[in-house]
C-alpha positions as a Markdown table, in Angstrom:
| # | Residue | x | y | z |
|---|---|---|---|---|
| 1 | Met | 1.4 | 30.3 | 2.7 |
| 2 | Thr | 0.7 | 30.4 | -1.1 |
| 3 | Trp | 3.7 | 29.7 | -3.3 |
| 4 | Pro | 4.5 | 33.1 | -5.0 |
| 5 | Pro | 4.5 | 31.8 | -8.6 |
| 6 | Leu | 0.8 | 30.9 | -8.2 |
| 7 | Leu | 0.0 | 34.6 | -7.9 |
| 8 | Arg | 1.6 | 35.2 | -11.3 |
| 9 | Leu | -0.6 | 32.5 | -12.7 |
| 10 | Gln | -3.7 | 34.0 | -11.1 |
| 11 | Glu | -2.8 | 37.4 | -12.5 |
| 12 | Ala | -2.5 | 35.8 | -16.0 |
| 13 | Leu | -5.9 | 34.0 | -15.7 |
| 14 | Gly | -7.7 | 37.1 | -14.4 |
| 15 | Pro | -9.8 | 37.9 | -11.3 |
| 16 | Asp | -12.8 | 36.0 | -12.6 |
| 17 | Ser | -10.9 | 32.7 | -12.9 |
| 18 | Glu | -11.8 | 31.6 | -9.3 |
| 19 | Leu | -8.4 | 30.0 | -9.2 |
| 20 | Val | -8.1 | 27.8 | -6.1 |
| 21 | Ile | -5.6 | 25.4 | -4.5 |
| 22 | Val | -7.3 | 22.0 | -4.0 |
| 23 | Gly | -6.6 | 18.5 | -2.7 |
| 24 | Gly | -3.6 | 17.4 | -0.7 |
| 25 | Ala | -1.8 | 20.8 | -0.9 |
| 26 | Val | -4.7 | 22.4 | 1.1 |
| 27 | Arg | -4.7 | 19.5 | 3.6 |
| 28 | Asp | -0.9 | 19.8 | 4.1 |
| 29 | Glu | -0.9 | 23.6 | 4.3 |
| 30 | Leu | -3.5 | 23.4 | 7.1 |
| 31 | Leu | -1.5 | 20.7 | 8.9 |
| 32 | Gly | 1.8 | 22.6 | 8.4 |
| 33 | Arg | 3.3 | 19.7 | 6.5 |
| 34 | Asn | 5.8 | 20.0 | 3.6 |
| 35 | His | 4.5 | 19.1 | 0.2 |
| 36 | Ala | 5.9 | 19.1 | -3.3 |
| 37 | Asp | 2.7 | 19.4 | -5.4 |
| 38 | Trp | 0.3 | 22.3 | -6.0 |
| 39 | Asp | -2.9 | 21.2 | -7.6 |
| 40 | Leu | -5.2 | 24.0 | -8.9 |
| 41 | Ala | -8.8 | 24.2 | -10.0 |
| 42 | Thr | -10.6 | 27.0 | -11.9 |
| 43 | Arg | -13.9 | 27.9 | -13.4 |
| 44 | Leu | -12.2 | 28.6 | -16.8 |
| 45 | Leu | -12.3 | 26.0 | -19.5 |
| 46 | Pro | -9.0 | 24.4 | -20.5 |
| 47 | Gln | -8.7 | 26.3 | -23.8 |
| 48 | Ala | -9.0 | 29.6 | -21.9 |
| 49 | Val | -6.4 | 28.6 | -19.3 |
| 50 | Met | -4.0 | 27.7 | -22.1 |
| 51 | Ala | -4.6 | 30.9 | -24.1 |
| 52 | Lys | -4.3 | 33.2 | -21.1 |
| 53 | Ala | -1.2 | 31.5 | -19.6 |
| 54 | Arg | 0.6 | 31.5 | -23.0 |
| 55 | Thr | -0.2 | 35.2 | -23.4 |
| 56 | Ala | 1.5 | 35.8 | -20.1 |
| 57 | Gly | 4.6 | 33.9 | -21.4 |
| 58 | Leu | 4.0 | 30.7 | -19.4 |
| 59 | Lys | 4.6 | 27.3 | -20.9 |
| 60 | Val | 1.5 | 25.1 | -21.0 |
| 61 | Ile | 1.1 | 21.4 | -21.8 |
| 62 | Pro | -2.4 | 20.0 | -22.7 |
| 63 | Thr | -1.9 | 16.9 | -20.5 |
| 64 | Gly | -5.5 | 15.8 | -20.0 |
| 65 | Leu | -8.0 | 17.9 | -22.0 |
| 66 | Gln | -10.6 | 15.1 | -21.9 |
| 67 | His | -10.7 | 15.5 | -18.1 |
| 68 | Gly | -10.3 | 19.3 | -18.1 |
| 69 | Thr | -6.7 | 19.3 | -17.1 |
| 70 | Val | -3.7 | 21.3 | -18.4 |
| 71 | Thr | -0.2 | 21.6 | -16.9 |
| 72 | Val | 1.4 | 25.0 | -16.5 |
| 73 | Ile | 5.2 | 25.1 | -15.9 |
| 74 | Leu | 6.0 | 27.5 | -13.0 |
| 75 | Glu | 9.7 | 28.0 | -12.2 |
| 76 | Asp | 10.4 | 24.6 | -13.9 |
| 77 | Arg | 7.8 | 22.8 | -11.8 |
| 78 | Pro | 4.7 | 21.3 | -13.4 |
| 79 | Val | 1.4 | 22.5 | -11.9 |
| 80 | Glu | -1.9 | 20.9 | -12.9 |
| 81 | Val | -4.9 | 23.2 | -13.5 |
| 82 | Thr | -8.2 | 21.5 | -13.8 |
| 83 | Thr | -11.5 | 23.0 | -14.7 |
| 84 | Phe | -14.3 | 22.6 | -12.1 |
| 85 | Arg | -16.1 | 19.4 | -13.2 |
| 86 | Ser | -18.5 | 16.7 | -12.2 |
| 87 | Asp | -17.8 | 13.0 | -13.1 |
| 88 | Gly | -20.0 | 10.6 | -14.9 |
| 89 | Asp | -20.2 | 6.8 | -14.3 |
| 90 | Tyr | -17.1 | 4.9 | -13.3 |
| 91 | Leu | -16.9 | 1.5 | -15.1 |
| 92 | Asp | -13.3 | 0.6 | -14.9 |
| 93 | Gly | -12.8 | 1.3 | -11.2 |
| 94 | Arg | -10.4 | 4.1 | -12.0 |
| 95 | Arg | -11.7 | 6.9 | -14.3 |
| 96 | Pro | -15.1 | 8.3 | -15.1 |
| 97 | Glu | -16.5 | 7.5 | -18.5 |
| 98 | Thr | -17.5 | 11.2 | -19.0 |
| 99 | Val | -16.9 | 14.5 | -17.3 |
| 100 | Arg | -19.0 | 17.6 | -17.3 |
| 101 | Leu | -17.2 | 20.9 | -17.2 |
| 102 | Gly | -18.5 | 24.3 | -16.1 |
| 103 | Val | -19.9 | 23.2 | -12.7 |
| 104 | Gly | -19.5 | 25.2 | -9.4 |
| 105 | Leu | -16.6 | 24.7 | -7.0 |
| 106 | Ala | -18.7 | 22.9 | -4.4 |
| 107 | Glu | -19.9 | 20.3 | -6.9 |
| 108 | Asp | -16.3 | 19.8 | -8.0 |
| 109 | Leu | -15.2 | 19.2 | -4.5 |
| 110 | Ser | -18.1 | 16.7 | -4.0 |
| 111 | Arg | -16.4 | 14.2 | -6.4 |
| 112 | Arg | -13.2 | 13.9 | -4.3 |
| 113 | Asp | -12.3 | 11.0 | -2.1 |
| 114 | Phe | -12.0 | 12.2 | 1.5 |
| 115 | Thr | -13.2 | 15.3 | 3.3 |
| 116 | Ile | -9.7 | 16.2 | 4.2 |
| 117 | Asn | -8.9 | 16.3 | 0.5 |
| 118 | Ala | -12.1 | 18.1 | -0.5 |
| 119 | Met | -11.2 | 21.7 | 0.5 |
| 120 | Ala | -10.1 | 24.7 | -1.5 |
| 121 | Leu | -8.1 | 27.8 | -0.8 |
| 122 | Pro | -8.3 | 30.8 | -3.1 |
| 123 | Val | -4.9 | 31.6 | -4.5 |
| 124 | Gly | -5.2 | 35.3 | -4.0 |
| 125 | Gly | -6.4 | 34.9 | -0.4 |
| 126 | Gly | -9.8 | 34.4 | 1.1 |
| 127 | Asp | -11.8 | 32.0 | 3.2 |
| 128 | Leu | -11.3 | 28.3 | 3.1 |
| 129 | Val | -14.0 | 26.5 | 1.0 |
| 130 | Asp | -14.9 | 23.5 | 3.1 |
| 131 | Pro | -18.4 | 22.2 | 2.2 |
| 132 | Phe | -17.9 | 18.7 | 3.8 |
| 133 | Gly | -16.2 | 19.4 | 7.1 |
| 134 | Gly | -12.7 | 18.6 | 6.1 |
| 135 | Arg | -11.1 | 21.0 | 8.5 |
| 136 | Ala | -13.0 | 19.6 | 11.5 |
| 137 | Asp | -11.9 | 16.1 | 10.5 |
| 138 | Leu | -8.3 | 17.3 | 10.3 |
| 139 | Lys | -8.6 | 18.6 | 13.8 |
| 140 | Ala | -10.3 | 15.4 | 15.0 |
| 141 | Gly | -7.8 | 13.1 | 13.2 |
| 142 | Trp | -10.5 | 11.4 | 11.0 |
| 143 | Ile | -10.3 | 10.0 | 7.5 |
| 144 | Arg | -13.9 | 10.2 | 6.2 |
| 145 | Ala | -15.2 | 9.6 | 2.7 |
| 146 | Val | -17.1 | 12.5 | 1.0 |
| 147 | Gly | -20.7 | 11.4 | 1.0 |
| 148 | Asp | -21.4 | 7.7 | 0.7 |
| 149 | Pro | -18.2 | 5.7 | 1.1 |
| 150 | Leu | -19.5 | 2.8 | -0.9 |
| 151 | Gln | -20.1 | 5.1 | -3.8 |
| 152 | Arg | -16.7 | 6.8 | -3.4 |
| 153 | Phe | -14.9 | 3.4 | -3.3 |
| 154 | Ala | -16.9 | 2.1 | -6.2 |
| 155 | Glu | -15.6 | 4.9 | -8.4 |
| 156 | Asp | -11.9 | 4.3 | -7.8 |
| 157 | Gly | -10.6 | 1.0 | -6.4 |
| 158 | Leu | -7.4 | 2.7 | -5.2 |
| 159 | Arg | -9.3 | 4.8 | -2.7 |
| 160 | Pro | -9.6 | 2.1 | 0.0 |
| 161 | Leu | -5.8 | 1.7 | -0.1 |
| 162 | Arg | -5.4 | 5.5 | 0.0 |
| 163 | Ala | -7.5 | 5.5 | 3.2 |
| 164 | Cys | -5.0 | 3.1 | 4.7 |
| 165 | Arg | -2.1 | 5.2 | 3.4 |
| 166 | Phe | -3.4 | 8.4 | 4.9 |
| 167 | Ala | -3.9 | 6.7 | 8.2 |
| 168 | Ala | -0.2 | 5.7 | 8.1 |
| 169 | Gln | 1.0 | 9.1 | 6.9 |
| 170 | Leu | -1.1 | 11.3 | 9.2 |
| 171 | Gly | -1.6 | 9.0 | 12.2 |
| 172 | Phe | -5.4 | 9.4 | 11.7 |
| 173 | Glu | -8.3 | 7.0 | 12.4 |
| 174 | Val | -10.5 | 5.9 | 9.5 |
| 175 | Glu | -14.1 | 6.8 | 10.3 |
| 176 | Ala | -16.4 | 3.7 | 11.0 |
| 177 | Ala | -18.6 | 3.8 | 7.9 |
| 178 | Thr | -15.6 | 4.5 | 5.7 |
| 179 | Arg | -13.7 | 1.7 | 7.3 |
| 180 | Ser | -16.5 | -0.8 | 6.9 |
| 181 | Ala | -16.9 | 0.1 | 3.2 |
| 182 | Ile | -13.3 | -0.9 | 2.4 |
| 183 | Ala | -14.1 | -4.6 | 2.7 |
| 184 | Glu | -17.3 | -4.2 | 0.6 |
| 185 | Arg | -15.4 | -2.8 | -2.4 |
| 186 | Leu | -12.6 | -5.4 | -2.8 |
| 187 | Asp | -14.1 | -6.3 | -6.2 |
| 188 | Val | -13.4 | -2.8 | -7.4 |
| 189 | Ala | -9.9 | -2.6 | -5.7 |
| 190 | Arg | -9.0 | -5.8 | -7.6 |
| 191 | Lys | -9.1 | -3.8 | -10.9 |
| 192 | Val | -6.4 | -1.4 | -9.9 |
| 193 | Ala | -3.1 | -1.5 | -11.9 |
| 194 | Val | -0.3 | -3.0 | -9.8 |
| 195 | Glu | 1.9 | 0.0 | -10.4 |
| 196 | Arg | -0.6 | 2.3 | -8.6 |
| 197 | Val | -0.9 | -0.3 | -5.8 |
| 198 | Phe | 2.9 | -0.4 | -5.4 |
| 199 | Thr | 3.1 | 3.4 | -5.2 |
| 200 | Glu | 0.5 | 3.6 | -2.5 |
| 201 | Leu | 2.0 | 0.7 | -0.5 |
| 202 | Asp | 5.3 | 2.4 | -0.6 |
| 203 | Lys | 3.9 | 5.7 | 0.7 |
| 204 | Leu | 2.1 | 3.7 | 3.4 |
| 205 | Leu | 5.2 | 1.9 | 4.6 |
| 206 | Arg | 7.2 | 5.2 | 4.7 |
| 207 | Gly | 4.5 | 6.9 | 6.8 |
| 208 | Ser | 5.0 | 8.1 | 10.4 |
| 209 | Glu | 2.7 | 5.4 | 11.8 |
| 210 | Pro | 2.8 | 2.6 | 9.3 |
| 211 | Gln | 1.4 | 0.1 | 11.7 |
| 212 | Arg | -2.0 | 1.9 | 11.4 |
| 213 | Gly | -2.0 | 1.3 | 7.6 |
| 214 | Leu | -0.8 | -2.3 | 7.9 |
| 215 | Ala | -3.4 | -3.1 | 10.5 |
| 216 | Leu | -6.1 | -1.8 | 8.2 |
| 217 | Leu | -4.8 | -3.8 | 5.3 |
| 218 | Ala | -5.0 | -7.0 | 7.4 |
| 219 | Glu | -8.4 | -6.1 | 8.9 |
| 220 | Ser | -10.1 | -5.1 | 5.6 |
| 221 | Gly | -9.0 | -7.8 | 3.2 |
| 222 | Leu | -6.7 | -5.6 | 1.2 |
| 223 | Leu | -3.7 | -7.6 | 2.5 |
| 224 | Asp | -5.1 | -10.8 | 1.0 |
| 225 | Leu | -5.8 | -9.0 | -2.3 |
| 226 | Trp | -2.4 | -7.6 | -2.9 |
| 227 | Leu | 0.0 | -9.3 | -0.4 |
| 228 | Pro | -1.6 | -12.7 | 0.2 |
| 229 | Glu | 1.8 | -14.2 | 1.1 |
| 230 | Leu | 1.7 | -12.2 | 4.3 |
| 231 | Arg | -1.6 | -13.4 | 5.7 |
| 232 | Pro | 0.0 | -16.5 | 7.4 |
| 233 | Met | 2.1 | -14.2 | 9.5 |
| 234 | Val | -1.0 | -12.9 | 11.3 |
| 235 | Gly | -1.2 | -14.7 | 14.6 |
| 236 | Cys | 1.8 | -16.9 | 13.9 |
| 237 | Gly | 3.4 | -17.5 | 17.3 |
| 238 | Gln | 7.2 | -17.3 | 17.8 |
| 239 | Asn | 9.7 | -18.6 | 20.3 |
| 240 | Arg | 11.2 | -17.4 | 23.5 |
| 241 | His | 13.4 | -14.9 | 21.6 |
| 242 | His | 10.4 | -12.8 | 20.7 |
| 243 | Ala | 7.6 | -11.2 | 22.8 |
| 244 | Tyr | 5.3 | -10.8 | 19.8 |
| 245 | Asn | 3.9 | -13.0 | 17.0 |
| 246 | Val | 5.3 | -12.7 | 13.5 |
| 247 | Trp | 2.8 | -10.1 | 12.2 |
| 248 | Arg | 3.1 | -7.9 | 15.3 |
| 249 | His | 6.9 | -8.2 | 15.3 |
| 250 | Thr | 6.8 | -7.2 | 11.6 |
| 251 | Met | 4.8 | -4.1 | 12.2 |
| 252 | Glu | 7.1 | -3.1 | 15.0 |
| 253 | Val | 10.2 | -3.5 | 12.7 |
| 254 | Val | 8.5 | -1.4 | 10.0 |
| 255 | Cys | 7.9 | 1.3 | 12.6 |
| 256 | Phe | 11.5 | 1.3 | 13.9 |
| 257 | Ala | 13.3 | 1.0 | 10.6 |
| 258 | Pro | 14.4 | 4.2 | 8.9 |
| 259 | Pro | 11.6 | 5.7 | 6.7 |
| 260 | Glu | 13.1 | 5.0 | 3.4 |
| 261 | Pro | 11.9 | 2.4 | 0.8 |
| 262 | Ala | 14.5 | -0.4 | 1.0 |
| 263 | Gln | 14.4 | -0.4 | 4.9 |
| 264 | Arg | 10.7 | -0.4 | 5.2 |
| 265 | Trp | 10.0 | -3.0 | 2.5 |
| 266 | Ala | 12.6 | -5.2 | 3.9 |
| 267 | Ala | 11.1 | -4.8 | 7.4 |
| 268 | Leu | 7.7 | -5.9 | 6.0 |
| 269 | Leu | 9.0 | -8.9 | 4.2 |
| 270 | His | 12.1 | -10.1 | 6.2 |
| 271 | Asp | 10.1 | -12.7 | 8.2 |
| 272 | Ala | 7.5 | -13.6 | 5.5 |
| 273 | Gly | 9.0 | -17.1 | 5.3 |
| 274 | Lys | 8.6 | -17.8 | 9.0 |
| 275 | Pro | 5.1 | -19.4 | 8.9 |
| 276 | Gly | 6.2 | -21.8 | 6.2 |
| 277 | Ala | 9.5 | -22.7 | 8.0 |
| 278 | Arg | 8.0 | -23.0 | 11.5 |
| 279 | Ser | 8.6 | -26.3 | 13.3 |
| 280 | Val | 8.5 | -27.5 | 16.9 |
| 281 | Gly | 11.4 | -29.5 | 18.3 |
| 282 | Ala | 11.2 | -32.5 | 20.6 |
| 283 | Asp | 11.8 | -30.2 | 23.5 |
| 284 | Gly | 8.8 | -28.0 | 22.5 |
| 285 | Glu | 11.0 | -25.2 | 21.2 |
| 286 | Ile | 9.8 | -23.4 | 18.1 |
| 287 | His | 12.2 | -23.1 | 15.2 |
| 288 | Phe | 12.3 | -21.2 | 11.9 |
| 289 | His | 15.2 | -22.9 | 10.1 |
| 290 | Gly | 15.8 | -21.6 | 6.6 |
| 291 | His | 13.2 | -18.9 | 6.9 |
| 292 | Glu | 15.5 | -16.3 | 5.3 |
| 293 | Ala | 15.6 | -18.2 | 2.0 |
| 294 | Arg | 11.9 | -18.6 | 2.1 |
| 295 | Ser | 11.4 | -14.9 | 2.8 |
| 296 | Leu | 13.6 | -14.1 | -0.2 |
| 297 | Glu | 11.6 | -16.3 | -2.4 |
| 298 | Leu | 8.3 | -14.8 | -1.4 |
| 299 | Ala | 9.7 | -11.2 | -1.7 |
| 300 | Glu | 10.9 | -11.9 | -5.2 |
| 301 | Gly | 7.4 | -13.1 | -6.2 |
| 302 | Ile | 5.8 | -10.0 | -4.7 |
| 303 | Phe | 8.1 | -7.7 | -6.5 |
| 304 | Asp | 7.6 | -9.5 | -9.8 |
| 305 | Arg | 3.8 | -9.1 | -9.3 |
| 306 | Leu | 4.0 | -5.4 | -8.2 |
| 307 | Lys | 6.6 | -4.6 | -10.9 |
| 308 | Ala | 9.1 | -3.0 | -8.4 |
| 309 | Ser | 12.2 | -1.5 | -9.9 |
| 310 | His | 15.3 | -3.6 | -10.2 |
| 311 | Thr | 17.4 | -1.1 | -8.1 |
| 312 | Leu | 14.9 | -1.1 | -5.2 |
| 313 | Arg | 14.4 | -4.8 | -5.1 |
| 314 | Lys | 18.1 | -5.4 | -5.1 |
| 315 | Ala | 18.5 | -3.2 | -2.0 |
| 316 | Ile | 15.6 | -4.8 | -0.3 |
| 317 | Leu | 16.6 | -8.4 | -1.0 |
| 318 | Ala | 20.2 | -7.7 | 0.3 |
| 319 | Leu | 18.7 | -6.6 | 3.7 |
| 320 | Ile | 16.5 | -9.7 | 3.9 |
| 321 | Arg | 19.3 | -12.0 | 2.8 |
| 322 | His | 21.6 | -10.8 | 5.6 |
| 323 | His | 19.2 | -10.1 | 8.4 |
| 324 | Gly | 19.5 | -13.6 | 9.9 |
| 325 | Val | 23.3 | -13.3 | 10.3 |
| 326 | His | 24.1 | -12.5 | 13.9 |
| 327 | Pro | 27.8 | -11.5 | 14.4 |
| 328 | Thr | 28.9 | -11.3 | 18.0 |
| 329 | Thr | 31.9 | -9.6 | 19.7 |
| 330 | Ala | 33.2 | -13.2 | 20.2 |
| 331 | Trp | 33.8 | -13.5 | 16.4 |
| 332 | Gly | 37.4 | -13.5 | 15.3 |
| 333 | Glu | 38.7 | -10.7 | 13.1 |
| 334 | Ala | 38.8 | -12.9 | 10.0 |
| 335 | Ala | 35.2 | -13.9 | 10.5 |
| 336 | Cys | 34.2 | -10.3 | 10.9 |
| 337 | Arg | 36.1 | -9.4 | 7.7 |
| 338 | Arg | 34.3 | -12.2 | 5.8 |
| 339 | Phe | 31.0 | -10.9 | 6.9 |
| 340 | Leu | 31.8 | -7.3 | 6.0 |
| 341 | Gly | 33.0 | -8.6 | 2.6 |
| 342 | Arg | 29.7 | -10.5 | 2.0 |
| 343 | Ile | 27.5 | -7.5 | 2.7 |
| 344 | Glu | 29.7 | -5.2 | 0.6 |
| 345 | Ala | 29.7 | -7.6 | -2.3 |
| 346 | Asp | 25.9 | -7.6 | -2.1 |
| 347 | Gly | 25.9 | -3.8 | -2.3 |
| 348 | Leu | 24.5 | -3.4 | 1.2 |
| 349 | Gly | 27.2 | -1.7 | 3.3 |
| 350 | Leu | 27.5 | -1.7 | 7.1 |
| 351 | Ala | 25.4 | 1.3 | 8.0 |
| 352 | Pro | 22.1 | 0.1 | 6.3 |
| 353 | Trp | 22.6 | -3.4 | 7.7 |
| 354 | Ala | 23.2 | -2.0 | 11.2 |
| 355 | Ala | 20.1 | 0.3 | 11.0 |
| 356 | Phe | 18.0 | -2.7 | 10.0 |
| 357 | Arg | 19.5 | -4.9 | 12.7 |
| 358 | Leu | 18.8 | -2.4 | 15.4 |
| 359 | Ala | 15.1 | -2.1 | 14.3 |
| 360 | Asp | 14.8 | -5.9 | 14.3 |
| 361 | Leu | 16.3 | -6.2 | 17.8 |
| 362 | Arg | 14.1 | -3.4 | 19.2 |
| 363 | Ala | 11.0 | -5.0 | 17.7 |
| 364 | Lys | 11.5 | -8.3 | 19.6 |
| 365 | Gly | 10.0 | -6.6 | 22.6 |
| 366 | Leu | 12.5 | -8.0 | 25.1 |
| 367 | Asp | 15.5 | -6.5 | 27.0 |
| 368 | Trp | 16.0 | -3.4 | 24.8 |
| 369 | Glu | 18.7 | -1.9 | 26.9 |
| 370 | Ala | 20.8 | -5.0 | 26.8 |
| 371 | Ser | 20.2 | -5.3 | 23.1 |
| 372 | Gln | 21.3 | -1.7 | 22.6 |
| 373 | Ala | 24.5 | -2.2 | 24.5 |
| 374 | Glu | 25.3 | -5.4 | 22.7 |
| 375 | His | 24.7 | -3.7 | 19.3 |
| 376 | Ala | 26.9 | -0.7 | 20.2 |
| 377 | Ala | 29.8 | -3.0 | 21.2 |
| 378 | Leu | 29.4 | -5.0 | 18.0 |
| 379 | Met | 29.3 | -1.9 | 15.8 |
| 380 | Ala | 32.4 | -0.5 | 17.5 |
| 381 | Arg | 34.2 | -3.7 | 16.6 |
| 382 | Leu | 33.0 | -3.8 | 13.0 |
| 383 | Glu | 33.6 | -0.1 | 12.4 |
| 384 | Gly | 37.1 | -0.4 | 13.8 |
| 385 | Leu | 37.9 | -3.2 | 11.4 |
| 386 | Leu | 36.4 | -1.3 | 8.5 |
| 387 | Ala | 38.4 | 1.8 | 9.4 |
| 388 | Ala | 41.6 | -0.2 | 8.7 |
| 389 | Lys | 40.4 | -0.5 | 5.1 |
| 390 | Pro | 41.1 | -4.2 | 4.7 |
| 391 | Pro | 40.6 | -5.8 | 1.3 |
| 392 | Leu | 37.1 | -7.3 | 1.4 |
| 393 | Thr | 36.3 | -8.1 | -2.2 |
| 394 | Val | 38.1 | -9.5 | -5.2 |
| 395 | Arg | 38.2 | -6.0 | -6.7 |
| 396 | Glu | 40.5 | -4.9 | -3.9 |
| 397 | Leu | 43.2 | -7.6 | -4.5 |
| 398 | Ala | 46.6 | -6.2 | -5.1 |
| 399 | Leu | 46.8 | -8.2 | -8.4 |
| 400 | Asp | 43.9 | -7.7 | -10.8 |
| 401 | Gly | 42.8 | -10.3 | -13.4 |
| 402 | Ala | 45.1 | -9.1 | -16.1 |
| 403 | Ala | 48.1 | -9.4 | -13.8 |
| 404 | Leu | 47.1 | -12.9 | -12.7 |
| 405 | Met | 46.7 | -14.0 | -16.3 |
| 406 | Lys | 50.1 | -12.7 | -17.1 |
| 407 | Leu | 51.6 | -14.3 | -14.0 |
| 408 | Ala | 50.0 | -17.7 | -14.9 |
| 409 | Gly | 50.7 | -17.4 | -18.6 |
| 410 | Arg | 47.1 | -18.2 | -19.3 |
| 411 | Ser | 44.1 | -16.6 | -20.9 |
| 412 | Gly | 40.9 | -15.9 | -19.0 |
| 413 | Gly | 38.5 | -18.7 | -17.9 |
| 414 | Pro | 36.8 | -20.3 | -14.9 |
| 415 | Trp | 40.3 | -20.9 | -13.4 |
| 416 | Leu | 40.8 | -17.1 | -12.9 |
| 417 | Gly | 37.7 | -16.6 | -10.8 |
| 418 | Ala | 38.5 | -19.6 | -8.7 |
| 419 | Leu | 42.0 | -18.3 | -8.1 |
| 420 | Gln | 40.8 | -14.8 | -7.2 |
| 421 | Lys | 38.4 | -16.4 | -4.6 |
| 422 | Arg | 41.3 | -18.3 | -3.1 |
| 423 | Leu | 43.5 | -15.2 | -2.9 |
| 424 | Leu | 40.6 | -13.3 | -1.3 |
| 425 | Glu | 40.4 | -16.0 | 1.4 |
| 426 | Val | 44.2 | -15.5 | 2.0 |
| 427 | Val | 43.9 | -11.8 | 2.5 |
| 428 | Leu | 40.8 | -12.0 | 4.6 |
| 429 | Asp | 42.7 | -14.1 | 7.0 |
| 430 | Asp | 45.7 | -11.8 | 6.8 |
| 431 | Pro | 45.2 | -8.4 | 5.2 |
| 432 | Ala | 49.0 | -7.8 | 5.2 |
| 433 | Ala | 49.2 | -10.5 | 2.5 |
| 434 | Asn | 47.5 | -8.2 | 0.0 |
| 435 | Thr | 50.7 | -7.1 | -1.8 |
| 436 | Pro | 51.7 | -8.0 | -5.4 |
| 437 | Asp | 54.8 | -9.9 | -4.2 |
| 438 | Arg | 53.0 | -12.0 | -1.6 |
| 439 | Leu | 50.1 | -12.8 | -3.9 |
| 440 | Ala | 52.4 | -13.7 | -6.7 |
| 441 | Asp | 54.3 | -16.0 | -4.4 |
| 442 | Phe | 51.1 | -17.7 | -3.4 |
| 443 | Val | 50.1 | -18.2 | -7.0 |
| 444 | Arg | 53.6 | -19.7 | -7.9 |
| 445 | Arg | 53.4 | -22.0 | -4.9 |
| 446 | Asp | 49.8 | -23.2 | -5.5 |
| 447 | Pro | 48.7 | -22.3 | -9.0 |
| 448 | Ala | 46.0 | -25.0 | -9.1 |
| 449 | Gly | 44.7 | -24.5 | -5.6 |
| 450 | His | 46.0 | -27.7 | -4.1 |
């Protein structure tokens, strides 16, 4: 169903504007999927679009006049309106050197990447414009390039990755010729800005079937291009605690983890250090000692290269850092509180850690029912302890830094942090000790930590 404000824009541009919805919005409308963006195309030149829209009282921003695009604000949402165009040569693997405005709609659609994105719907109602069989490919579950896939992928190096991303989001297969062309255009893909790559990888990982996209990355060579640290995971055998090799296990964890960025990226990278840490003991048992630290190191390098945000990488690294900790119901309460304190201090929290742990357990491919029962019992224990609201971090001590300095008669310095750590150990062992009097008594008895 057309978003009502679009009808107001069509009325402003006039009946001869041939205003149509194009691209992903059409695809998602036909699939019944939610979408946030409405991309429009029209036969009108950008100057005419701006003049008519402003006359109707709409705000217009000339965002890309050189490519025939203006942005109209409809109910506080930006909507791009692009004049029907054909593209000249692509030399940088991203944008055409020239564009020609004033072409017909069918020629405009012919420059788009995949048939499922090369359809148009008239804003005011009318038949679907589908010159390349996009609707049939939607029904069949195919991702197919418009025309020659080698040409399409030569124009924009991000398109091969977009094919993998759509496979992950839609659960579609990539058509054979389109699939084969990906590996032949790695030289163009290499030119793509890392920020664009990160955005596509993020969307791929959060798809409903991310394993499809990941398998295509590994098969096509795109994995080696943008995530070469992960190639050693492919085919890397594991021990008796896993039914799958490292790469297969990783894809399974990605599938089972909640579809939000930190969880899915952590799932992808949590075992990246295993191939480098793999060893075989005298008894023939395979070990991965210290792989968590190696995974963290590799992840940090990947995020530096792909320019991931500080906030996101912090959340991802916290999940990777703690995924190798395996509390059991046999742990004492103090040990459990120390664990809860560590993940809280790392900004992680129990719920995200538990969701990731459950995905990791499920992806081992072993006795899932027993793993579920064990996890449920462990969570009941940890949640019960957390519900008692014990002090878990230095911030929750009954005496803050100022009070401790006054009590000790000293100004701040390294001694203060060391004292706070000792006091935290005391209250982790015995939460009832977290009162001003008892902490003060401890400081008076052992001010230097002897």
